[in-house]
N, C-alpha and C positions, 0 to 999 in steps of 0.2 A: 524434072521431078515434080510430081503433083503433090500439093498440100491437101491433106485430108481435112475436110470441113466437118466439124462435129454438128450434127443436126440437133436442134432443140426438141426435147421431148414434148409431144403434143399434150396440151393441157386438158385434163379431164374435168369438164365443168360440172359433172354429176357428183364429184367427190366433195365432201364437206371439209371446210376449214373453219377454225376458230380465230376470229380477228380481235386484236386489242393493241393499244399503244404500249402496254406493259407485258412484253413477252416473257419476262423473267418471273412473273407471278407464279407462286407455287399452286395457287388455286387453279390457274389456267392450265398448268402442266397436269394437274390431277384430272381436270375435266377432259383434256385431250386424250389422256390415257384411257379413261372410262369410255369415251366415244370410240376410240380405236378398237377396243375389245368388243363393243357392240356391233360395229359396222363391218369389221373384218378387214379393214385397210388402215393405213396410218393417217390419222387426222392431224394435219399440220397446224401449228400456230403461226399466224402471219399478222403483219401490220395492216390496217385498213386499206392502204394503197396497193396491197398485194393480193387483194381478193380476186381480181381479174375474172369477174363473171362466174366465179364458182359458188356453189351453195355455201352459205356461211351463217354463222351466228356471231354477231359483233357485240363486244362489250365496250360501251362508250365510257369516256372519262367521268370521274366523279363530279357531282354538282355541289357547289358551295352551299353551306348550311343557310346562309342568308337568302340566297336565291330560292332554295327549297321552301323555306318558311313563307316567303312572299308569295310563292306559287300556291302553297296550301291555303293561305288566307284568301287569295282570290277565288279559289275553288271551294271555299267553305269546308275544308277538311279540318277536323278537330285537332288543334294543336295548343300548346301552352302560349300564354301571352308573350310577346317578344318586343324588344326595342333596340334600335341601333344607337341610341343616345343615353347618357347617364341620367338625364332628367326624366326620360321616358319611363323609368322603373317606378316612379312615384304613383303611376296609375295602376300598377299591378295589384291584384287582390290576392296576396299570398304572404306567408311569413318569411320565406327565404327566396333568394334570387341566385341564378346561375350566371356568372360572368364567363364568357368564352373568349379567350385570348386568340384562339385559332378557330377559323371557320371551315377548315377542310382537314380535320383530324379525327382520329378514332381512339378507342380505349381510354377515354376521359382525359386525354392530353389537353392542356391549356385551360382546364376548368377550375374555377374558384366559386365556392358556394358561400354566400354571406347572408346575414340577417337583414331584413328590411329595416331601414333606419340607420344602419351602419354606414360608414364612408363607402362610396361606390368606387370600386377600382376601375381603371381605364380598360376598356375592351371594345372590340368592334361589334359585339353582340351580347345582349342580355335576354335571358328567358326566365319566366316565372317557374319556380320549383314546385312541381306537382307531387305531393306524397303518393307513393305507389305501393300497392299491395303486391302487384305482380308486374313482371316485365316480359314481353314476348318478342321473338323474332319470327316474322312471317316471310317465308320465301315465295316470291312470285316469279313465274316464268311464262312467257307467252300469254300474259293477262289472266293467268290462273294461279291460285294458291296451290303450291306443290308440297309445302312442308310448314309445320308450326312447332316451335320449341319454346320452352319457358326458361328464363334465367333464374337459377337458384344457387344458394350458398353451397359450396363444396364442403361436405361434412368433415373432411380431413384437414381443412384449412384452419390453422390455429393462430395465425398472426393477427395483429391489430387490423381492423377493417375501417375503411372510410364509409360512414353511414349513408352517404349521399351518392357515391359513384360506384355503380355495380359493374366492375370489369374483371378481367382475368387476374390482374395484380391483387385485387381485393378478394380473390377466392370464389368468384362466381363463374358458373359454367352453364351452358345451354342443355336442357334435358327434354326428352320427348315422352317420358313415361308419365301416365296419369295427368296429362295436361287438360285442364278444364278451361275452355275458351269462352270469353265474354261474347255475347250475342253479336256485337258489331265489329268484332276483331277482323274477320276476313274482308268484309265489305270496306272497312276503313283502309286496310292495306292496299286493296285494289284501287281505291280512290286516290291514295297518296301517289302511287306509281303513275296513274293517269294524269294527275295534276302536273307532274314534271315531265310528261311526255315519254315515259319509259314503259316498256312491256315486261320488264324483269326488275329484280332488286330484292335485297334483304331489308325488310321494313321493321324498324324498331318501334314498338308500341308499348306504352305503359297503361296500367289499369288502376284507377282510383276507386277503392272499395266504397267509401262514403258516398260518392256521386254515382257509383256504378257506371263509370264512364271511361272510355279509352281515349288516349291522346297519342298522336303520331309524334315521334321525336325526329326521325330522319329515315331516308331510304339510302342504303348503302349500295352504290353502283357496282362494287366489286365484292360480291358475296364470298365469305370464306367457305371454300368447298373442300370438305374432307368426308370420308366415310359415306354415310347414308345421304348426306346432302349432295355430294357430287354425283351419286348414282341417280338421284331424283332429277337433278338438272339435266344430266345426260339423256335420260328417258324423255323428259319434257321437251328438250330441244329436238330430238328425233321425231317425236309425235307431232310437234308443230310444223316441221319441215314436210312431213308426210301429208298433213292436212292441207298445207299450202299447195303442194303438188297436186292433190286431189281437186282442189278448187280450180286450178289452171286447166286440168283435164276436163 
């Protein structure tokens, strides 16, 4: 009796895969679905070790906020003053200070805002609080700005708000209508991504009206992708791969 040997399916290196260490991410699922619809075949989500010479777009792990800030300072990217020690906050030229108990978190988790001169809580990171008239999220992909949105108060939100933390829990949402961009917004977003060695990311930037100046807060390595955002990322990824193929030819 002969045993039938199952042949391995030949790997098609021309087909695109999305690589990430977090395959359960809803954003990654949304992106894979959008790309599948555009290219006409199933775009798989794989871990980086399973790329296997296939065309790919890889989402790298997030970068610690301390590492980001140190990179921005070396690259002369405009950021708030920061310190890793309690005594370092004495040099801040501001009225309020942000203590960050977590350096790899989102949605304001681990943040405490206190007045300068008050007892300084223990934290691994302190940043000067910059009063902001506006806050933006600039989406970058393949070293190009593909989307800009502004964080605004949700009109139907009636609960008590935290005046210093603008997140979903406090009734803030990102809007694309009637966005007036500061002159240096896009160039600053691109500089921030370059400083940390990334070609993509969701860059959070605030604008101080009195100074007419933008400050980078951080680059999110895992951009929230839904609706319009995911469609723009899918189009930008495919355009980037086509441009790369054209350069090789």
